[in-house]
C-alpha positions as a Markdown table, in Angstrom:
| # | Residue | x | y | z |
|---|---|---|---|---|
| 1 | Met | 0.0 | 0.0 | 0.0 |
| 2 | Val | 1.3 | 3.5 | -0.9 |
| 3 | Gln | 1.4 | 5.6 | 2.2 |
| 4 | Lys | 1.5 | 9.3 | 2.9 |
| 5 | Leu | 4.9 | 11.0 | 3.0 |
| 6 | Lys | 6.7 | 11.7 | 6.3 |
| 7 | Gly | 5.7 | 15.0 | 7.7 |
| 8 | Thr | 2.3 | 15.2 | 6.0 |
| 9 | Arg | -1.1 | 14.2 | 7.5 |
| 10 | Asp | -4.7 | 13.5 | 6.4 |
| 11 | Ile | -7.3 | 15.7 | 7.9 |
| 12 | Leu | -10.3 | 13.4 | 8.3 |
| 13 | Pro | -13.9 | 14.6 | 8.3 |
| 14 | Lys | -14.3 | 14.9 | 12.2 |
| 15 | Glu | -11.1 | 17.0 | 12.4 |
| 16 | Ser | -12.0 | 19.1 | 9.4 |
| 17 | Glu | -15.0 | 20.4 | 11.3 |
| 18 | Val | -12.6 | 22.0 | 13.8 |
| 19 | Trp | -10.6 | 23.5 | 10.9 |
| 20 | Gln | -13.8 | 25.0 | 9.4 |
| 21 | Tyr | -14.9 | 26.4 | 12.6 |
| 22 | Ile | -11.6 | 28.2 | 13.2 |
| 23 | Glu | -11.5 | 29.4 | 9.6 |
| 24 | Ser | -15.0 | 30.8 | 9.7 |
| 25 | Lys | -14.3 | 32.7 | 12.9 |
| 26 | Ala | -11.1 | 34.1 | 11.5 |
| 27 | Lys | -12.8 | 35.1 | 8.3 |
| 28 | Glu | -15.6 | 36.9 | 10.1 |
| 29 | Ile | -13.2 | 38.8 | 12.3 |
| 30 | Phe | -10.7 | 39.7 | 9.5 |
| 31 | Glu | -13.5 | 41.0 | 7.3 |
| 32 | Asn | -14.8 | 43.1 | 10.1 |
| 33 | Tyr | -11.4 | 44.8 | 10.2 |
| 34 | Gly | -11.4 | 45.4 | 6.4 |
| 35 | Tyr | -9.3 | 42.5 | 5.3 |
| 36 | Lys | -9.9 | 40.7 | 1.9 |
| 37 | Glu | -8.7 | 37.2 | 1.2 |
| 38 | Ile | -5.7 | 36.6 | -1.2 |
| 39 | Arg | -4.4 | 33.3 | -2.6 |
| 40 | Val | -0.9 | 33.0 | -4.1 |
| 41 | Pro | 0.8 | 30.2 | -5.9 |
| 42 | Val | 2.3 | 27.3 | -3.8 |
| 43 | Ile | 5.4 | 27.4 | -6.2 |
| 44 | Glu | 7.6 | 30.5 | -6.7 |
| 45 | Asn | 11.0 | 31.5 | -8.0 |
| 46 | Leu | 13.7 | 30.5 | -5.4 |
| 47 | Glu | 15.0 | 34.0 | -5.5 |
| 48 | Leu | 11.8 | 35.4 | -4.0 |
| 49 | Phe | 12.5 | 33.6 | -0.7 |
| 50 | Gln | 16.3 | 34.1 | -0.8 |
| 51 | Arg | 15.7 | 37.8 | -1.0 |
| 52 | Gly | 12.5 | 38.1 | 0.9 |
| 53 | Val | 13.0 | 35.7 | 3.9 |
| 54 | Gly | 16.8 | 36.0 | 4.1 |
| 55 | Glu | 19.7 | 34.1 | 2.7 |
| 56 | Ala | 21.1 | 33.4 | 6.1 |
| 57 | Thr | 17.9 | 32.1 | 7.7 |
| 58 | Asp | 17.3 | 28.5 | 8.7 |
| 59 | Val | 14.3 | 28.5 | 6.4 |
| 60 | Val | 16.3 | 29.2 | 3.3 |
| 61 | Gln | 19.5 | 27.4 | 4.3 |
| 62 | Lys | 18.1 | 24.2 | 5.7 |
| 63 | Glu | 14.3 | 23.9 | 5.3 |
| 64 | Met | 13.1 | 24.8 | 1.9 |
| 65 | Tyr | 11.9 | 22.4 | -0.8 |
| 66 | Cys | 13.7 | 23.8 | -3.8 |
| 67 | Phe | 14.5 | 22.2 | -7.1 |
| 68 | Glu | 15.1 | 22.9 | -10.8 |
| 69 | Asp | 12.1 | 22.5 | -13.0 |
| 70 | Arg | 12.1 | 21.1 | -16.5 |
| 71 | Gly | 12.8 | 24.5 | -17.9 |
| 72 | Gly | 16.0 | 24.9 | -15.8 |
| 73 | Arg | 14.3 | 27.4 | -13.4 |
| 74 | Lys | 15.2 | 27.3 | -9.8 |
| 75 | Val | 11.9 | 27.2 | -7.9 |
| 76 | Ala | 10.7 | 26.4 | -4.4 |
| 77 | Leu | 7.6 | 25.5 | -2.6 |
| 78 | Arg | 6.6 | 28.3 | -0.4 |
| 79 | Pro | 7.9 | 28.0 | 3.2 |
| 80 | Glu | 5.8 | 31.0 | 4.5 |
| 81 | Gly | 3.1 | 33.4 | 3.3 |
| 82 | Thr | 4.5 | 36.9 | 3.5 |
| 83 | Ala | 7.1 | 36.9 | 0.7 |
| 84 | Gly | 4.5 | 35.6 | -1.8 |
| 85 | Val | 1.8 | 38.1 | -0.8 |
| 86 | Val | 4.4 | 40.9 | -1.1 |
| 87 | Arg | 5.3 | 39.7 | -4.6 |
| 88 | Ala | 1.6 | 39.7 | -5.5 |
| 89 | Tyr | 1.1 | 43.1 | -4.1 |
| 90 | Ile | 4.0 | 44.5 | -6.3 |
| 91 | Glu | 3.3 | 42.5 | -9.4 |
| 92 | Asn | -0.4 | 43.3 | -9.5 |
| 93 | Gly | -0.2 | 46.9 | -8.7 |
| 94 | Leu | -2.1 | 46.7 | -5.5 |
| 95 | Ser | -0.3 | 49.8 | -4.2 |
| 96 | Ser | -2.8 | 51.8 | -6.3 |
| 97 | Glu | -5.6 | 50.6 | -4.0 |
| 98 | Pro | -6.7 | 52.8 | -1.2 |
| 99 | Ser | -4.2 | 52.6 | 1.8 |
| 100 | Pro | -4.0 | 50.8 | 4.0 |
| 101 | Leu | -4.5 | 47.7 | 2.0 |
| 102 | Lys | -5.4 | 44.7 | 4.2 |
| 103 | Leu | -5.0 | 41.1 | 3.0 |
| 104 | Trp | -5.5 | 37.7 | 4.7 |
| 105 | Tyr | -4.8 | 34.2 | 3.7 |
| 106 | His | -5.1 | 30.5 | 4.8 |
| 107 | Met | -2.7 | 28.4 | 2.7 |
| 108 | Pro | -0.5 | 25.3 | 3.0 |
| 109 | Met | 3.3 | 25.8 | 3.4 |
| 110 | Tyr | 6.3 | 23.4 | 3.1 |
| 111 | Arg | 9.5 | 23.1 | 5.1 |
| 112 | Tyr | 11.9 | 20.1 | 5.2 |
| 113 | Glu | 12.4 | 19.9 | 9.0 |
| 114 | Asn | 12.4 | 17.3 | 11.8 |
| 115 | Val | 8.9 | 16.0 | 12.3 |
| 116 | Gln | 7.6 | 16.5 | 15.9 |
| 117 | Lys | 4.5 | 17.6 | 17.7 |
| 118 | Gly | 3.3 | 20.8 | 16.1 |
| 119 | Arg | 5.8 | 20.7 | 13.3 |
| 120 | Gln | 5.0 | 19.0 | 9.9 |
| 121 | Arg | 6.7 | 19.3 | 6.5 |
| 122 | Glu | 3.4 | 20.2 | 5.0 |
| 123 | Phe | 1.6 | 22.6 | 7.3 |
| 124 | Asn | -1.0 | 25.4 | 7.0 |
| 125 | Gln | -0.7 | 29.0 | 8.0 |
| 126 | Leu | -3.5 | 31.5 | 8.8 |
| 127 | Gly | -2.1 | 35.0 | 8.3 |
| 128 | Ala | -2.7 | 38.6 | 7.5 |
| 129 | Glu | -0.7 | 41.4 | 5.9 |
| 130 | Leu | -1.3 | 45.2 | 6.1 |
| 131 | Phe | 0.4 | 47.6 | 3.6 |
| 132 | Gly | 0.8 | 51.3 | 3.4 |
| 133 | Thr | 1.1 | 52.9 | 6.8 |
| 134 | Glu | 4.1 | 53.4 | 9.2 |
| 135 | Ser | 1.8 | 54.5 | 12.1 |
| 136 | Tyr | 2.1 | 52.7 | 15.4 |
| 137 | Met | -1.7 | 52.4 | 15.2 |
| 138 | Ala | -1.4 | 49.7 | 12.5 |
| 139 | Asp | 0.7 | 47.7 | 15.0 |
| 140 | Val | -1.9 | 48.1 | 17.7 |
| 141 | Glu | -4.9 | 47.3 | 15.5 |
| 142 | Thr | -3.1 | 44.2 | 14.2 |
| 143 | Ile | -2.5 | 42.9 | 17.8 |
| 144 | Glu | -6.0 | 43.9 | 18.8 |
| 145 | Met | -7.4 | 41.9 | 15.9 |
| 146 | Val | -5.5 | 38.8 | 16.9 |
| 147 | Glu | -6.6 | 39.2 | 20.5 |
| 148 | Gln | -10.2 | 39.3 | 19.3 |
| 149 | Leu | -9.6 | 36.1 | 17.3 |
| 150 | Phe | -8.4 | 34.2 | 20.4 |
| 151 | Gln | -11.3 | 35.5 | 22.4 |
| 152 | Ser | -13.8 | 34.4 | 19.8 |
| 153 | Leu | -12.2 | 30.9 | 20.0 |
| 154 | Asn | -12.3 | 30.9 | 23.8 |
| 155 | Ile | -8.5 | 30.5 | 24.0 |
| 156 | Lys | -7.6 | 31.9 | 27.4 |
| 157 | Asp | -4.3 | 30.2 | 28.3 |
| 158 | Ile | -2.3 | 32.5 | 26.1 |
| 159 | Glu | -0.2 | 35.7 | 26.7 |
| 160 | Leu | 1.1 | 38.4 | 24.4 |
| 161 | Asn | 4.9 | 39.1 | 24.4 |
| 162 | Ile | 6.2 | 42.2 | 22.5 |
| 163 | Asn | 9.5 | 43.7 | 21.6 |
| 164 | Ser | 11.1 | 46.2 | 19.2 |
| 165 | Ile | 14.1 | 45.2 | 17.0 |
| 166 | Gly | 14.4 | 48.7 | 15.7 |
| 167 | Cys | 15.4 | 49.7 | 12.2 |
| 168 | Thr | 18.5 | 48.8 | 10.2 |
| 169 | Glu | 20.4 | 51.7 | 11.7 |
| 170 | Cys | 19.5 | 50.7 | 15.3 |
| 171 | Arg | 20.5 | 47.1 | 14.6 |
| 172 | Lys | 24.0 | 47.9 | 13.3 |
| 173 | Lys | 25.1 | 49.3 | 16.7 |
| 174 | Tyr | 23.3 | 46.6 | 18.5 |
| 175 | Ile | 24.7 | 43.7 | 16.5 |
| 176 | Glu | 28.2 | 45.0 | 17.2 |
| 177 | Ala | 27.6 | 45.1 | 20.9 |
| 178 | Leu | 26.0 | 41.6 | 20.8 |
| 179 | Lys | 28.9 | 40.1 | 19.0 |
| 180 | Glu | 31.3 | 41.7 | 21.4 |
| 181 | Tyr | 29.3 | 40.0 | 24.2 |
| 182 | Ile | 29.1 | 36.6 | 22.6 |
| 183 | Arg | 32.6 | 36.4 | 21.1 |
| 184 | Pro | 34.6 | 35.4 | 24.3 |
| 185 | Asn | 32.3 | 32.4 | 24.8 |
| 186 | Leu | 31.4 | 31.5 | 21.2 |
| 187 | Glu | 33.0 | 28.1 | 21.5 |
| 188 | Ser | 30.6 | 27.2 | 24.3 |
| 189 | Tyr | 27.6 | 27.8 | 22.2 |
| 190 | Cys | 25.8 | 25.1 | 20.1 |
| 191 | Glu | 26.9 | 24.5 | 16.5 |
| 192 | Thr | 23.9 | 26.3 | 15.1 |
| 193 | Cys | 24.6 | 29.4 | 17.1 |
| 194 | Lys | 28.2 | 29.3 | 15.9 |
| 195 | Thr | 27.1 | 29.4 | 12.3 |
| 196 | Arg | 24.8 | 32.3 | 13.1 |
| 197 | Phe | 27.4 | 34.4 | 14.6 |
| 198 | Glu | 28.7 | 36.2 | 11.5 |
| 199 | Lys | 25.5 | 36.0 | 9.3 |
| 200 | Asn | 22.6 | 36.4 | 11.7 |
| 201 | Pro | 23.8 | 37.0 | 15.3 |
| 202 | Met | 20.4 | 38.2 | 16.7 |
| 203 | Arg | 19.0 | 34.6 | 16.0 |
| 204 | Ile | 21.3 | 33.4 | 18.7 |
| 205 | Leu | 19.1 | 35.0 | 21.3 |
| 206 | Asp | 16.2 | 32.8 | 20.1 |
| 207 | Cys | 18.1 | 29.5 | 20.5 |
| 208 | Lys | 16.2 | 27.0 | 22.5 |
| 209 | Glu | 19.3 | 25.1 | 23.8 |
| 210 | Glu | 19.6 | 25.4 | 27.5 |
| 211 | Lys | 23.3 | 26.1 | 27.5 |
| 212 | Cys | 22.8 | 28.9 | 24.9 |
| 213 | Lys | 20.0 | 30.4 | 27.0 |
| 214 | Glu | 22.2 | 30.4 | 30.0 |
| 215 | Leu | 25.0 | 32.1 | 28.1 |
| 216 | Asn | 22.6 | 34.7 | 26.8 |
| 217 | Lys | 21.2 | 35.7 | 30.2 |
| 218 | Asn | 23.3 | 38.9 | 30.4 |
| 219 | Ala | 23.4 | 39.8 | 26.8 |
| 220 | Pro | 22.8 | 43.4 | 25.8 |
| 221 | Lys | 19.1 | 44.3 | 25.0 |
| 222 | Ile | 18.1 | 45.7 | 21.7 |
| 223 | Leu | 15.7 | 48.1 | 23.5 |
| 224 | Asp | 18.8 | 49.9 | 24.9 |
| 225 | Tyr | 20.0 | 50.6 | 21.4 |
| 226 | Leu | 16.9 | 52.0 | 19.7 |
| 227 | Cys | 17.1 | 55.3 | 17.9 |
| 228 | Glu | 14.7 | 58.0 | 19.0 |
| 229 | Glu | 12.2 | 57.3 | 16.2 |
| 230 | Cys | 12.0 | 53.6 | 16.9 |
| 231 | Lys | 11.9 | 54.3 | 20.7 |
| 232 | Met | 9.0 | 56.6 | 20.3 |
| 233 | His | 7.1 | 54.1 | 18.0 |
| 234 | Phe | 7.5 | 51.4 | 20.5 |
| 235 | Glu | 6.4 | 53.7 | 23.4 |
| 236 | Asn | 3.3 | 54.7 | 21.5 |
| 237 | Val | 2.4 | 51.0 | 20.8 |
| 238 | Lys | 2.8 | 50.2 | 24.5 |
| 239 | Asn | 0.7 | 53.2 | 25.6 |
| 240 | Met | -2.2 | 52.4 | 23.3 |
| 241 | Leu | -2.2 | 48.7 | 24.3 |
| 242 | Asp | -2.4 | 49.9 | 27.9 |
| 243 | Lys | -5.4 | 52.2 | 27.1 |
| 244 | Leu | -7.1 | 49.3 | 25.3 |
| 245 | Glu | -6.4 | 47.1 | 28.4 |
| 246 | Ile | -4.6 | 44.6 | 26.3 |
| 247 | Glu | -2.2 | 42.8 | 28.6 |
| 248 | Tyr | 1.4 | 42.2 | 27.4 |
| 249 | Lys | 4.9 | 41.4 | 28.5 |
| 250 | Ile | 8.1 | 42.8 | 27.1 |
| 251 | Asp | 10.4 | 40.1 | 25.9 |
| 252 | Pro | 13.7 | 41.5 | 24.7 |
| 253 | Asn | 14.6 | 38.0 | 23.2 |
| 254 | Ile | 11.9 | 38.1 | 20.6 |
| 255 | Val | 13.7 | 38.5 | 17.3 |
| 256 | Arg | 11.6 | 36.4 | 15.0 |
| 257 | Gly | 13.3 | 33.9 | 12.6 |
| 258 | Leu | 13.0 | 35.9 | 9.3 |
| 259 | Asp | 15.2 | 38.7 | 8.2 |
| 260 | Tyr | 12.6 | 41.1 | 7.0 |
| 261 | Tyr | 11.2 | 42.2 | 10.4 |
| 262 | Thr | 11.7 | 45.7 | 11.7 |
| 263 | Lys | 10.5 | 47.7 | 14.8 |
| 264 | Thr | 7.6 | 46.0 | 16.5 |
| 265 | Val | 7.6 | 42.2 | 16.8 |
| 266 | Phe | 5.2 | 40.2 | 18.8 |
| 267 | Glu | 4.3 | 36.6 | 19.8 |
| 268 | Phe | 1.2 | 35.1 | 21.4 |
| 269 | Val | 2.6 | 32.2 | 23.5 |
| 270 | Ser | 0.7 | 29.3 | 25.2 |
| 271 | Lys | 0.9 | 29.4 | 28.9 |
| 272 | Leu | 0.6 | 25.6 | 29.1 |
| 273 | Asp | 3.8 | 24.7 | 27.2 |
| 274 | Gly | 5.5 | 28.1 | 26.4 |
| 275 | Leu | 5.3 | 27.5 | 22.7 |
| 276 | Thr | 4.4 | 30.2 | 20.2 |
| 277 | Val | 1.0 | 29.9 | 18.7 |
| 278 | Leu | 1.1 | 33.1 | 16.5 |
| 279 | Gly | 3.8 | 35.6 | 15.6 |
| 280 | Gly | 4.4 | 38.7 | 13.6 |
| 281 | Gly | 5.7 | 42.1 | 13.3 |
| 282 | Arg | 6.6 | 45.0 | 11.0 |
| 283 | Tyr | 8.6 | 44.6 | 7.8 |
| 284 | Asp | 8.9 | 48.1 | 6.5 |
| 285 | Gly | 11.7 | 47.3 | 4.0 |
| 286 | Leu | 10.5 | 44.2 | 2.4 |
| 287 | Val | 8.4 | 45.6 | -0.5 |
| 288 | Glu | 11.3 | 47.7 | -1.6 |
| 289 | Glu | 13.8 | 44.8 | -1.2 |
| 290 | Leu | 11.6 | 42.8 | -3.6 |
| 291 | Gly | 11.4 | 45.6 | -6.2 |
| 292 | Gly | 8.4 | 47.7 | -5.2 |
| 293 | Ala | 8.2 | 51.3 | -4.0 |
| 294 | Lys | 9.1 | 52.0 | -0.4 |
| 295 | Thr | 6.1 | 50.7 | 1.5 |
| 296 | Pro | 5.7 | 50.2 | 5.3 |
| 297 | Ala | 3.9 | 46.9 | 6.3 |
| 298 | Ile | 3.0 | 44.7 | 9.2 |
| 299 | Gly | 1.7 | 41.1 | 9.4 |
| 300 | Phe | 1.4 | 37.9 | 11.3 |
| 301 | Ala | 0.8 | 34.2 | 10.8 |
| 302 | Ser | -0.2 | 31.2 | 12.9 |
| 303 | Gly | 0.4 | 27.5 | 12.1 |
| 304 | Met | -3.1 | 26.1 | 12.0 |
| 305 | Glu | -2.0 | 22.8 | 13.4 |
| 306 | Arg | -0.6 | 24.4 | 16.4 |
| 307 | Leu | -3.6 | 26.7 | 16.7 |
| 308 | Ile | -6.0 | 23.7 | 16.6 |
| 309 | Asp | -4.0 | 22.0 | 19.4 |
| 310 | Val | -4.4 | 25.1 | 21.6 |
| 311 | Phe | -8.1 | 25.5 | 20.7 |
| 312 | Lys | -8.9 | 21.9 | 21.7 |
| 313 | Asn | -7.0 | 22.3 | 25.0 |
| 314 | Asn | -9.1 | 25.3 | 25.8 |
| 315 | Asn | -12.4 | 23.9 | 24.5 |
| 316 | Pro | -12.4 | 20.2 | 25.5 |
| 317 | Asp | -16.2 | 19.8 | 25.6 |
| 318 | Leu | -17.1 | 21.8 | 22.5 |
| 319 | Lys | -19.2 | 19.7 | 20.0 |
| 320 | Leu | -19.0 | 20.7 | 16.4 |
| 321 | Glu | -20.3 | 17.7 | 14.6 |
| 322 | Lys | -23.5 | 18.5 | 12.6 |
| 323 | Asn | -26.0 | 15.7 | 13.1 |
| 324 | Met | -28.4 | 14.7 | 10.3 |
| 325 | His | -31.6 | 16.7 | 10.9 |
| 326 | Ile | -33.9 | 14.3 | 9.2 |
| 327 | Phe | -33.8 | 10.8 | 7.6 |
| 328 | Val | -36.6 | 9.8 | 5.2 |
| 329 | Ala | -37.2 | 6.0 | 5.3 |
| 330 | Tyr | -39.3 | 4.3 | 2.6 |
| 331 | Ile | -41.0 | 1.0 | 1.8 |
| 332 | Gly | -41.4 | 0.1 | -1.8 |
| 333 | Glu | -40.4 | 1.6 | -5.2 |
| 334 | Glu | -43.1 | 4.2 | -5.4 |
| 335 | Ala | -42.2 | 5.4 | -1.9 |
| 336 | Asn | -38.5 | 5.5 | -3.0 |
| 337 | Ile | -39.4 | 7.9 | -5.7 |
| 338 | Tyr | -41.5 | 10.0 | -3.4 |
| 339 | Ala | -38.8 | 10.0 | -0.7 |
| 340 | Thr | -36.2 | 11.0 | -3.1 |
| 341 | Lys | -38.3 | 14.1 | -4.2 |
| 342 | Leu | -39.0 | 14.9 | -0.5 |
| 343 | Val | -35.3 | 14.8 | 0.5 |
| 344 | Lys | -34.4 | 17.0 | -2.5 |
| 345 | Asn | -37.1 | 19.5 | -1.3 |
| 346 | Leu | -35.6 | 19.5 | 2.2 |
| 347 | Arg | -32.0 | 20.0 | 1.0 |
| 348 | Gln | -33.1 | 22.9 | -1.2 |
| 349 | Gln | -34.3 | 24.6 | 1.9 |
| 350 | Gly | -30.9 | 24.2 | 3.5 |
| 351 | Ile | -31.9 | 21.2 | 5.7 |
| 352 | Tyr | -29.4 | 18.4 | 6.3 |
| 353 | Ala | -31.5 | 15.3 | 5.1 |
| 354 | Glu | -30.8 | 11.9 | 3.8 |
| 355 | Lys | -32.5 | 8.8 | 2.5 |
| 356 | Asp | -31.3 | 5.3 | 1.9 |
| 357 | Ile | -29.4 | 4.8 | -1.4 |
| 358 | Met | -28.2 | 1.3 | -0.7 |
| 359 | Gly | -31.4 | -0.7 | -1.0 |
| 360 | Arg | -31.5 | -1.5 | 2.7 |
| 361 | Ser | -34.6 | -3.0 | 4.5 |
| 362 | Ile | -36.7 | -0.7 | 6.5 |
| 363 | Lys | -35.2 | -2.1 | 9.8 |
| 364 | Ala | -31.7 | -1.4 | 8.4 |
| 365 | Gln | -32.7 | 2.1 | 7.3 |
| 366 | Phe | -33.7 | 2.9 | 10.9 |
| 367 | Lys | -30.5 | 1.4 | 12.2 |
| 368 | Tyr | -28.5 | 3.7 | 9.8 |
| 369 | Ala | -30.5 | 6.7 | 10.9 |
| 370 | Asp | -29.7 | 5.9 | 14.5 |
| 371 | Lys | -25.9 | 5.4 | 13.8 |
| 372 | Lys | -25.8 | 8.8 | 12.0 |
| 373 | Lys | -27.5 | 10.4 | 15.1 |
| 374 | Ala | -30.4 | 11.7 | 13.0 |
| 375 | Asn | -32.7 | 14.0 | 14.9 |
| 376 | Tyr | -35.9 | 12.9 | 13.2 |
| 377 | Val | -37.2 | 10.0 | 11.0 |
| 378 | Ile | -40.1 | 10.1 | 8.5 |
| 379 | Thr | -41.4 | 6.9 | 7.1 |
| 380 | Ile | -43.0 | 6.9 | 3.6 |
| 381 | Gly | -45.1 | 4.0 | 2.3 |
| 382 | Asp | -48.1 | 3.6 | 0.0 |
| 383 | Asn | -50.5 | 5.0 | 2.7 |
| 384 | Glu | -48.4 | 8.0 | 3.3 |
| 385 | Ile | -48.4 | 8.8 | -0.4 |
| 386 | Glu | -52.1 | 8.5 | -0.7 |
| 387 | Thr | -53.0 | 10.5 | 2.3 |
| 388 | Lys | -50.1 | 13.0 | 1.9 |
| 389 | Thr | -49.5 | 12.7 | 5.7 |
| 390 | Ala | -46.7 | 10.8 | 7.5 |
| 391 | Thr | -45.5 | 10.1 | 11.0 |
| 392 | Ile | -42.3 | 12.0 | 12.1 |
| 393 | Lys | -40.4 | 10.6 | 15.1 |
| 394 | Asn | -38.0 | 12.3 | 17.3 |
| 395 | Leu | -35.2 | 9.8 | 17.7 |
| 396 | Gln | -33.9 | 11.6 | 20.9 |
| 397 | Thr | -37.2 | 11.7 | 22.8 |
| 398 | Gly | -39.2 | 9.0 | 21.1 |
| 399 | Glu | -42.1 | 11.5 | 20.5 |
| 400 | Glu | -44.2 | 11.0 | 17.3 |
| 401 | Lys | -46.6 | 13.2 | 15.5 |
| 402 | Gln | -48.5 | 13.4 | 12.2 |
| 403 | Ile | -47.3 | 16.0 | 9.6 |
| 404 | Ser | -48.3 | 17.0 | 6.1 |
| 405 | Ile | -46.2 | 15.9 | 3.2 |
| 406 | Gly | -48.2 | 17.5 | 0.5 |
| 407 | Asp | -47.0 | 19.2 | -2.7 |
| 408 | Gly | -45.8 | 22.4 | -0.9 |
| 409 | Pro | -42.4 | 22.8 | 0.7 |
| 410 | Leu | -41.9 | 20.8 | 4.0 |
| 411 | Thr | -40.6 | 23.5 | 6.4 |
| 412 | Thr | -38.6 | 23.2 | 9.6 |
| 413 | Ile | -41.7 | 24.2 | 11.5 |
| 414 | Asp | -43.3 | 20.8 | 10.5 |
| 415 | Phe | -40.7 | 18.9 | 12.5 |
| 416 | Ala | -39.2 | 21.5 | 14.9 |
């Protein structure tokens, strides 16, 4: 038997109900904030991610699925959503739309990494991007929207951590100070951190190895190196979050794993295991880096698999399965035709209805309706066709009553 590839998973019907629930909540909230959905290709030019995500990042160096196609082009399966959305923004002239332009997406991503809980090689991201304003209010509104999403999903065991990683000028001074701090003990760091030292030293602060975390305890803080503009931007973000009564913690070790981030960065972290559920931040230079006009922007993304785990932990008793509302049983061929028309009529009214399509006996039909947890059963036979009335039975209470099954539509009132 051919089996699924390592790092991929099948989302079966019962689980897909949870996915659909979260997607519908996200869509409703995003649209209330003025976001429109965008869908971009799963395959892009490799250069997009090298330039957009960062040549020195783990994503580009170690995790991307990249290959040469039959035309000799170097291409890659998208490892994240922002770069592709920015390319679409530039290529399709979306900068001519009224600012700020707000886009959201829900798309599969691909990274070749070690498979573990919450990490797959094919995974899904729910994300949003906002283009066209450098105001701190865009940062606040983005965070506020995410908080509302978590509230709508009844996810309470989560906390917001924020930081500022400044602009390119701030970071030049900070990186020099950070390297000076790390250099004397560089040999004591893990191999990954050693490789990051020259190309991406700030990522050393994000290392999960215990020995590296211990070594980083007294490292200089980026907040002490912010220029006046970046400092004021971050103060305004904090002040407005305070006024909106949105709780947060300042975490100077949040640097995010992708090179395009600037100024405000944030993560929503699970209180249960300390793992990040959603992360994002500003990327004011990315549009220009990819060939567009200078355009400030901010965005975020959440891995759906991780979000679903947290959602289930916070909502252990939530039932999302949609039971069959009514099953129409029948006896005889003429009743089969009548029942088929009746079920069609019910479905056209938006009612979840079924009838037997396997040639079962009447006893087996009732057994099937019971297994499918139908709310009601109507039985159609010759007498019901002649009198245009039938008995409807509530399978939960056992109550029965007579209803009309005439030529007009059978409404929910008839079997409420």
